[in-house]
Structure formats: C-alpha cells, structure tokens
C-alpha positions, 0 to 999 in steps of 0.5 A: 500500500505504501508503495502504491501511495508513493508511486501516485505521489511521484507521478503527481509530482512529475506532472505538478498535479494530480492524475485524474481518474475516469468517471465511467468505463465501457467494456468491449468484447476485445481490445479496441482498435477504433472508436466512433461516437454518433447520436448518443451511441459509442461504436467500438471496433474490436479484435474479437470479430465484432463492433460493440455499440453502447448507449453513452448515457446509460453506459450499457451495451445495446447491440453487437455487429459480428463478422465471420472469424477467419482461418490463419495460415496454420489452419486455425480458426481465429477472431477477425480484427475490425480495423475501422468502423464508421457511421453514416445515418443508419448505416455502419461501416466495418473494415475487417481482417480476412483471409491471407492478410487481405481485408473486407468491407461490410455495411450493416443496415436495417439489421442486415450485414452486407459484404461490399468489398470481398477479400477476393479483391485483394485490397490491403485496406488500412482504413475506411470511412464514409464520404456519403451514403454511396461513397467510401474513402479507402486508404491502402497500406501502400499509401494509396487513396481510393474513392469507392462507389458502393452502388456500382462497386467500382473505384471513382479514383485511385491515387498514390499519396507518397511512397511512404507507408500509410499511417492514418488519415482524418476527414474534416467536418464536411468530408471535403478534405482529408489529411493523410499521415505516413512514416515520413512525418509529412502531412498531405491534404487532398480533396476527397471529391477528385483526390486533388492535392491541396497542401503539404505540411512538413518540417515539424514531425521528424519521423512516423506519425501514428495518428492525425486528427482534423477539427475546425481547421486545426490538425494534431499529430501523434508522433513516433519522435515524441512530438505532438504537432498542432497546425492551424491551417487558417494562418499556416502556423504550427508548433510542437510539444515534446512528450516523455515517450512515443505518442501513439494517439491524439484527439481534438475537440470539435472546436479545435481548442482542446487536444488530448494525447498519450503523453508517457510510458504509463499511458497517461493522457495530457489535455491542453489548450491549443491556443494558450498551450496551457495544460488542462489536466492529466488523466490515468488508469489506462493499462495498455497502449492507447489506440484512440482518443475521442472527444464527445464534447468540449469537456468529455473524452473517451480513451481506448487501448489494446485493453477491453476497457474504454475510459470516459473522462471529464475535464474539470 
C-alpha cells in the first residue's frame, strides 16, 4: 500500500498535479482498435470479430455487429480484427481482417450485414470511412487513396499519396478534405471529391506519425519522435510539444481548442489548450497502449487501448 501511495505521489509530482481518474468505463468484447461516437451511441471496433455499440448515457451495451472469424495460415480458426468502423445515418461501416492478410468491407443496415468489398479483391485496406451514403474513402497500406462507389462497386479514383507507408488519415467536418499521415512525418491534404492535392505540411514531425486528427481547421499529430504537432491551417502556423515517450494517439475537440494525447510510458493522457498551450489536466488508469482518443464534447473524452476497457473522462 505504501508503495502504491508513493508511486501516485511521484507521478503527481512529475506532472505538478494530480492524475485524474475516469468517471465511467465501457467494456468491449476485445481490445479496441477504433472508436466512433454518433447520436448518443459509442461504436467500438474490436479484435474479437465484432463492433460493440453502447448507449453513452446509460453506459450499457445495446447491440453487437459480428463478422465471420477467419482461418490463419496454420489452419486455425481465429477472431477477425475490425480495423475501422464508421457511421453514416443508419448505416455502419466495418473494415475487417480476412483471409491471407487481405481485408473486407461490410455495411450493416436495417439489421442486415452486407459484404461490399470481398477479400477476393485483394485490397490491403488500412482504413475506411464514409464520404456519403454511396461513397467510401479507402486508404491502402501502400499509401494509396481510393474513392469507392458502393452502388456500382467500382473505384471513382485511385491515387498514390507518397511512397511512404500509410499511417492514418482524418476527414474534416464536411468530408471535403482529408489529411493523410505516413512514416515520413509529412502531412498531405487532398480533396476527397477528385483526390486533388491541396497542401503539404512538413518540417515539424521528424519521423512516423501514428495518428492525425482534423477539427475546425486545426490538425494534431501523434508522433513516433515524441512530438505532438498542432497546425492551424487558417494562418499556416504550427508548433510542437515534446512528450516523455512515443505518442501513439491524439484527439481534438470539435472546436479545435482542446487536444488530448498519450503523453508517457504509463499511458497517461495530457489535455491542453491549443491556443494558450496551457495544460488542462492529466488523466490515468489506462493499462495498455492507447489506440484512440475521442472527444464527445468540449469537456468529455473517451480513451481506448489494446485493453477491453474504454475510459470516459471529464475535464474539470
């Protein structure tokens, strides 16, 4: 008990403030890979062949969307990882692991789950999101971007972003632009309608960017170089803050005025004001490597990890 109290005091002294605890928790079926919040519901993509759906108010599991398990190269039946989830009106998009390392895309709507892109298309899709009810944006591991027509099952366009390995992308609010992060550390902004290049952001991250977020003209990165970079695209300005450890995850509030990032090897999350750079709090009790940080409003945010537990925090 004395050792635990000493550790808490030590961590608090390092940050100059008390590490805050979650105000609520959600428990998924497996390690959480992706999170989406929409209309009072939390969608959790897991490594257990499913997406769990929670009511954000009651904190209760209200539904689960399942995909088939797969057979690995040894012939064993294993769970399929759901790499990304998205919601558009009443449709839920699931990108999951399929046979031989390929990926498949399903859309769940009206209690039916339809296969949209099969693994036989042999696409190594890393991330998939809705652009509208009939269009998907797909990013491949080879850093290619595809606009996909759901109804006609064809590609509207396919472009090569760079020769660097893809890491992450984020859409702006109206889904007209996408910012793409990769192992180079540079960010590329493209129009989603035709794939046209818009802008290059460079010189701040020196290595792989694990994640990126894009809210209200603000862009935030989570860097392998231990840098969180904040870009303001309105004024073409940027700055970075350095963490104690690799920054695996980052998330912006809707206004872009608050940002949260994984700030140390203990998986604590630091929140600060993007305008003043003042720290608003440090939040703990995450026991595995963080996978997502998602604001549900300006004062509350969710944190998921390779663990089953999703933590909800409130900024005081």
